[in-house]
C-alpha positions, 0 to 999 in steps of 0.5 A: 106288278105282283097282284095289285101291288106294283114292285119297287125300283129295279136295279137299272132305276136306281141312282146314286143320291136317291133317298127316302125319309120316314118319321114315326112316334113311338107309342105304346102299341108299338112296343107291345106289338114288338115285345109280344112278337119277340117274347123279349121281356127286357126290363130296360124296354119295359119297367120304368122302375128299373129303367130309372136306376140305369144311366138311361133314366127311362125305358129305351126303344130296342135296337132290333125294333129300330132296325125293323123300321129300316127294314120296312123303308127298304121294303115299302119304299127304297128300293121298294117291294120285292127287294131284300136286305142281304147285309147290314152294319148299323150302330146306335150311338144314342138311345131312343126313348119311349114316346119319341119321334124317330126320322130315319133317312136311307140313301143310296150311295153305291150301285153293283149292277153285276151282283144286283145289289145296292148299298144305302146309308142309314141315319136316324135322329130323335126329335132332338136331332140326336143321332140314334142309328147310323150305318149302311146295308146292302140290298137286292132290289126287285127282280123283274118277273117273267111274263105270266102270259109268256110262259103260262101256255107253253104246254099248249104249243 
């Protein structure tokens, strides 16, 4: 445990087939937070007038924002708190539009105990069942911290 937060799964706790699915509806506040944080003023993400003149016909959700959702699933759920993404490869076959629901599933497909790394597949769908992201990533699960009591009194012996 770190503070009051439990660590995620350790490498030895992971199993091939472990999965987690999260869904979220993209709202204006989400887009404004992303755009404010990144200072990304791409008119395709913001301007309905511009986007209506593109093949998309409406503003799209930034792909980096979608990856942020994937990263959040890794950090919060699978493997969970204490984990770190070391590599990722994701494609975005169809755009996701504002006010759409997105459902993202991560699944453990390989475990490399020697390198303390798990490979997870990623698939995301919009509310109509269209794949909007797919790929895989490698994540290093949480490391078990050293006992605080085991080393905190070393200088007293």
